[in-house]
C-alpha positions in Angstrom: 26.3 -30.9 -21.3 28.2 -33.4 -23.4 32.0 -33.4 -23.0 34.2 -32.2 -25.9 35.0 -34.8 -28.4 38.5 -36.3 -28.2 40.4 -37.6 -31.2 40.9 -41.4 -31.3 44.5 -42.4 -30.4 45.2 -43.5 -34.0 44.4 -41.8 -37.2 44.0 -43.4 -40.6 47.2 -41.7 -41.9 49.3 -43.3 -39.3 48.0 -46.8 -39.6 50.5 -49.5 -40.6 49.7 -51.5 -43.7 50.3 -54.6 -41.5 47.0 -53.8 -39.8 45.2 -54.5 -43.0 47.3 -57.5 -44.0 45.4 -60.7 -44.9 44.4 -62.5 -41.8 43.3 -66.0 -41.1 39.5 -66.2 -41.6 37.3 -68.4 -39.5 36.0 -69.8 -42.8 32.3 -70.4 -41.8 29.7 -69.1 -39.5 29.6 -72.2 -37.3 33.4 -72.2 -37.1 33.5 -68.5 -36.1 31.1 -69.1 -33.3 32.9 -72.2 -32.1 36.3 -70.4 -32.1 34.9 -67.6 -30.0 33.1 -69.9 -27.6 36.0 -72.2 -27.0 39.0 -69.9 -27.3 38.0 -66.4 -26.5 35.0 -66.4 -24.1 35.8 -69.7 -22.3 36.4 -67.9 -19.0 34.1 -64.9 -19.5 30.7 -66.3 -20.4 28.6 -63.2 -20.1 26.5 -61.6 -22.8 27.7 -58.4 -24.5 24.8 -56.0 -23.7 23.5 -57.3 -20.4 26.2 -59.3 -18.7 23.9 -62.3 -18.4 25.8 -65.4 -17.5 25.4 -68.2 -20.0 26.4 -71.8 -20.2 28.0 -73.2 -23.3 26.5 -76.3 -24.8 30.0 -77.4 -25.9 28.8 -77.9 -29.5 30.5 -76.9 -32.7 28.0 -74.2 -33.2 29.0 -72.1 -30.2 25.4 -72.3 -28.8 24.6 -71.6 -25.1 21.8 -71.0 -22.6 21.0 -68.2 -20.2 19.2 -68.3 -16.9 17.1 -65.3 -17.9 15.3 -65.2 -14.6 18.5 -64.9 -12.6 19.7 -62.2 -15.0 16.5 -60.2 -14.7 15.7 -60.5 -18.4 12.0 -59.9 -18.8 9.9 -61.8 -21.3 9.3 -58.9 -23.7 6.3 -58.9 -26.2 8.2 -59.7 -29.4 10.4 -62.8 -29.9 9.0 -64.7 -27.0 10.8 -67.9 -26.2 14.2 -66.5 -27.1 15.4 -65.0 -23.8 17.0 -68.2 -22.5 19.6 -68.7 -25.3 22.5 -66.8 -26.8 23.2 -65.8 -30.3 26.4 -64.4 -31.7 25.7 -60.9 -32.8 27.3 -58.9 -35.6 28.0 -55.5 -33.9 28.2 -54.2 -37.5 25.3 -56.1 -39.2 26.3 -58.0 -42.3 23.7 -56.2 -44.4 25.5 -52.9 -43.6 28.9 -54.1 -44.7 30.0 -53.8 -48.4 29.0 -57.5 -48.8 25.4 -56.4 -48.5 25.7 -54.7 -51.8 27.4 -57.6 -53.6 25.5 -59.4 -56.4 25.5 -62.6 -54.3 23.5 -60.7 -51.7 21.3 -58.6 -54.0 20.8 -60.7 -57.1 21.1 -64.4 -56.1 19.0 -65.3 -59.2 22.0 -64.3 -61.3 24.5 -66.5 -59.3 24.4 -70.0 -60.6 26.3 -71.4 -57.6 23.4 -70.4 -55.4 20.7 -72.2 -57.5 19.7 -75.8 -57.9 19.7 -77.7 -61.2 16.4 -76.1 -62.3 17.4 -72.6 -61.5 15.6 -72.1 -58.2 17.5 -70.0 -55.7 18.5 -72.2 -52.8 20.9 -69.8 -51.0 19.9 -66.2 -50.4 21.9 -63.1 -49.5 24.3 -64.1 -46.7 24.2 -67.8 -47.5 24.9 -67.1 -51.2 27.8 -64.8 -50.4 29.2 -67.3 -47.9 29.3 -69.8 -50.8 30.9 -67.7 -53.5 32.6 -64.6 -52.0 36.0 -64.9 -50.1 36.0 -61.2 -49.3 32.4 -61.5 -48.1 33.4 -64.2 -45.7 36.2 -62.1 -44.3 33.7 -59.4 -43.4 30.9 -61.6 -42.1 33.1 -63.8 -40.0 35.6 -61.3 -38.6 35.9 -62.3 -35.0 36.4 -58.7 -33.8 32.9 -58.0 -34.9 31.2 -60.8 -33.1 30.0 -61.0 -29.5 27.6 -63.2 -27.5 24.2 -61.6 -27.0 20.9 -62.6 -25.4 18.9 -63.9 -28.3 16.0 -61.7 -27.4 18.1 -58.5 -27.8 19.6 -59.7 -31.0 16.2 -60.4 -32.4 14.9 -57.0 -31.4 17.8 -55.0 -32.7 18.0 -56.9 -36.1 19.7 -54.2 -38.3 18.7 -51.2 -36.3 21.5 -48.6 -36.1 23.1 -47.6 -32.8 22.3 -44.3 -31.3 21.0 -42.5 -28.2 17.3 -42.7 -27.6 15.9 -39.3 -26.6 14.8 -38.9 -23.0 11.1 -39.8 -22.6 10.8 -41.7 -25.9 8.8 -44.9 -25.7 11.2 -47.8 -26.0 11.5 -51.4 -25.0 13.6 -52.2 -22.0 14.9 -55.7 -21.2 14.7 -56.1 -17.5 16.2 -55.1 -14.2 19.9 -55.7 -15.0 20.1 -54.9 -18.7 20.5 -51.2 -19.5 20.2 -51.6 -23.3 17.2 -50.0 -24.9 15.5 -50.5 -28.3 13.3 -47.9 -30.0 10.9 -49.7 -32.2 10.6 -48.8 -35.9 7.0 -47.7 -35.3 8.1 -44.9 -33.1 11.2 -43.7 -34.9 10.4 -43.9 -38.6 11.5 -46.6 -41.1 14.2 -47.9 -38.8 14.4 -48.4 -35.0 17.3 -47.4 -32.9 19.3 -49.4 -30.4 21.2 -47.9 -27.5 23.8 -50.1 -25.7 24.6 -49.6 -22.1 27.1 -46.8 -21.4 29.9 -49.3 -20.5 29.7 -50.9 -24.0 29.3 -47.8 -26.1 33.1 -47.5 -26.5 33.4 -51.1 -27.5 30.7 -50.6 -30.2 32.4 -47.5 -31.5 35.8 -49.0 -31.8 34.4 -52.1 -33.5 32.7 -49.9 -36.2 35.9 -47.9 -36.7 37.8 -51.1 -37.1 35.3 -52.5 -39.6 35.5 -49.3 -41.6 39.3 -49.6 -41.7 39.5 -53.3 -42.4 36.5 -53.8 -44.7 35.3 -50.5 -45.9 32.1 -50.2 -43.8 30.6 -46.7 -44.2 29.9 -44.4 -41.2 28.0 -41.2 -41.8 29.4 -38.0 -40.3 26.8 -37.7 -37.5 27.3 -41.3 -36.4 31.1 -40.8 -36.5 30.8 -37.9 -34.2 28.7 -39.9 -31.8 31.1 -42.8 -31.9 34.1 -40.6 -31.2 32.2 -39.3 -28.1 31.3 -42.9 -27.1 34.9 -44.0 -27.5 36.2 -41.1 -25.4 33.6 -41.5 -22.6 34.0 -45.3 -22.4 37.8 -46.1 -22.8 39.1 -49.6 -23.4 38.5 -51.9 -20.5 40.7 -54.7 -19.3 38.4 -57.3 -20.7 38.1 -55.6 -24.1 41.9 -55.5 -24.2 42.2 -59.2 -23.3 39.5 -60.2 -25.8 41.4 -58.3 -28.4 44.7 -60.0 -27.6 43.1 -63.5 -27.9 41.4 -62.7 -31.2 44.6 -61.1 -32.6 46.4 -64.3 -31.9 43.7 -66.5 -33.6 43.0 -64.2 -36.5 46.5 -62.7 -37.2 45.6 -59.0 -37.3 44.7 -56.3 -34.8 42.2 -53.6 -34.1 44.4 -50.5 -33.8 41.7 -48.7 -31.8 42.1 -51.2 -29.0 45.6 -52.6 -29.5 48.1 -51.2 -27.0 45.6 -48.7 -25.5 45.9 -48.1 -21.8 43.2 -49.9 -19.8 43.8 -48.2 -16.4 40.3 -46.9 -15.8 37.3 -47.9 -13.7 34.6 -47.7 -16.4 34.3 -51.4 -17.1 30.8 -53.0 -17.0 30.1 -54.3 -13.5 29.9 -57.9 -14.7 33.4 -57.9 -16.3 36.3 -59.5 -14.4 39.0 -57.5 -12.7 41.9 -58.6 -14.9 44.6 -56.0 -14.0 
């Protein structure tokens, strides 16, 4: 039996306008990744879903490599050759943000800045919005929404929604250490389904609530109920709190669903450091 839902510690009505004040954007995709790599994850180099240790390449793109064998990441059928590198994942995919409905995303052929001299589109959807939309850049490169992920998992998930995969359903696992699961679109309808490990479900939920608050991301009622449950069952961990503090300093705003919340619990992922 699932526990009763608990209300999040902050409601929309009580949120300060300062929470939504203009913040300092990363400015570009490569800069966002580099900031996170150098100034947020510099002493906690483990991937979001699996806790695989990775080594930064020290480049401006925030790239890094994983010892997939040591982490127990198996070489799954799709996206072979991706398991030994990291990618910076949008917990809320860019295509599901309001920017995904902008003209620069949907109708690049009508945006001259995204075409060459003869009218051929040279920058599509995210690239086009990156070029012409300041509000789109704020959404796409919000540091609170980005985390290092084993490339293989990022490639499998793509834009699949988060959810709980029914017991006994055929799904793709990712190895002995990684508890994340992916339900392929061929078994669940038009879209797949991606379930993070239990110790990251609260992190996911609180990120989605923040992105709704800060950028207008839509969450349907059923998903909201699930996210409320996830946030209740997986409270803010010491690492989630420290990560938030670092990003808040760099970006100049806060996620009120993490900011100031007690972290005195033992539900952290086993790979996270004991910060308290």
